[in-house]
N, C-alpha and C positions, 0 to 999 in steps of 0.2 A: 209690822207689830211694831218692828221702832218710829215709824210716825203716827202711829196716834201717843205709843207708851212715856216715848221720851217726852214730848209736849206735854203730858196729863201731871209725868211726872214732874218735872220745872214747874210746870202751871200753880201744883198743891201746896209743894214745898214751898214757894214762895207765898203763900196763902197760909202756912202752918199747917196747911190737914196734915200735913206726917214730916216727922224731920231726921235728922242722922245726928247721932253724938258721932263730935271730933275727936273723942280717944279710940276710936278703934278706925281712924279714920288716915290717909296715905297723906292728904292734904290738897290732893289734885282732884278740882275739878273743872266738867264742865255748863258752862251755862249755872250754874251753882247748884250746881247736880255734882256729889263728888264717883269719881271717876269710877269707884266701884256699882254705884249705880245701875251709871251705863255698862260697865264691862256683865253685871246680871243681864240686861235685859240683851246681850249677845249671847251668852252663855247658858245660860240657862234653856232658850229655847230647841236652841241647837243639836238639847239631852233631847227635849222630849221630844225634837223631830224624828231623833233615830230611837225613843221609848213605840214612842203612834208606829210608826213603819215595820215594826216587829210586833205589836200586835195586830194589826192591817191584812200582816202581809200572810202571820198563822193564823188568821182568820178562815174560817169556812166559805160567808157568806160576806162579799166584796163589796152586797150592794146600799146603797145609800137609801133607800128610798124606805122602810119601813117606820124608820123615823120622823118623819115629818109631820105626822101628826103631833106627836110628842113633844118635838121641840115646837113644835107654832101654841100648846099650852104652857108650857113652859116660858114661854116668851112671854104671854098674856100675862101673867102672873108676874113675872120679873117689872116687867114693864108697870102693870097697875102699886106693885109697889118701890115702883122707884119714883111712881110720879107721887103715889101719899107717903110717900118718907123726904119732898123733895126741900126739906128742909135739913136737910143731911147729905149733908156734901158729897163726900166718900159712897154713905151709901145709894145718894139716885144717882149719880152719875154712874155707877159700875153694874146698878141693877138696871137700868135703860141704856146701856152701851151692852152688855150684854143679850140684853132682848134683840136689840137689834142683831146680836152675831147668829143668837140663837131663831134668828128666820131667815139668813144669809146658811148654815152652815149643813142646815140638813141636802142641797143642792151641791153641794162639791163633799164633802166628809164624810166616812163610813160613822157615825155619833156610836149604834155599838163597841166599836173599837176604841176611839174616843174617848167614849163613855169607863169603857175596862181601863183603857191609857192614864188617866186622870185617876181613878181608883188604885193601881198602881202608885201614879207618883205622889198620894197623899202619904202614903209613909215617912220620902225625904223629903217630903212641903214641909209638916209637924213639927220634924225634927229642925230642918233649917231655918223655919221663918219661926216656930220656939223657937232658937236660939235668937235669932234676930230682934226679936221680939222682950227677950228676955229672960225666960221659961225657965233656962239652965246656968245663969251667968250672973253676977248682983248687977249690973246693969246695962240697959238695955240697948242696943244699936241705935235702931230703928222706933223712932217715938209715933204716938197718934193724937193727935184731939179730938180724945171724944164729944165733943162736943160737936163732930162733923160725922158720926157714924152710931151704931144703935146701942153700943156702946153693951157686946155682946161678947165674950173672948173665950177662945178656947186654949187652955192653957192661958197664954199670951195673947194671942190673937188674936186680934177682930176674928169676927166672923164675916164679915164684906173681903179679908185678906181671901178667905176661900174662894169667894165672888168671882173675883179680882184675878186670880190662880185661871179660872177657868175659863177665863173670856180672854183673858190675856195668851192663853196657848187655843185655846177655836180661833181666835184670830190667827194665830202658828200652824197652825194646821189649816183652815183654808186655802194659805196662800203656800204653803208644802203642798196640796192635794191637786192644788190648781197647776200650781206649777207640771205636777207629773202630768194629768191633762194634757197640756198643749207641749209636753213632750211628745207624747203617743199620737196625738191626733199631728204634728209634722212630719 
């Protein structure tokens, strides 16, 4: 996941698609990314893997097959939206990237468990991302250039963040589930 999202974050920050308020940062940077942002890409996926593992372990049906058709339909819709909104970089890249992940995921991830996990994680996502984007504080920590997204927000969170989060977590779960499958087969 780090191989996809850290370079993406570095690139989008350099283009001014989003940025970070230095008032809330330590001042330590890695390739122009605040160290806090880099740590986010380590801590959050770990917590989400734990949540997914619990949901998946408690799931009665561990099959990965039943959700393939739904994932393909969602993938096609996301791809179409990404292509149609190609002038909005955050929207287009997020939708197209998630579209690709949705084609791959049902072969490795129990998508029912993943969707349940995502729903569970929406509450902390709303609180934390709401805080980061300025819902509960005077000034936002993370800002977005609305010329690169559809300018639709839930609280102060760009709607693309919900898809970005879904994409990021799905990539993590593909890797996680694949690593479990490899260990089982060894």
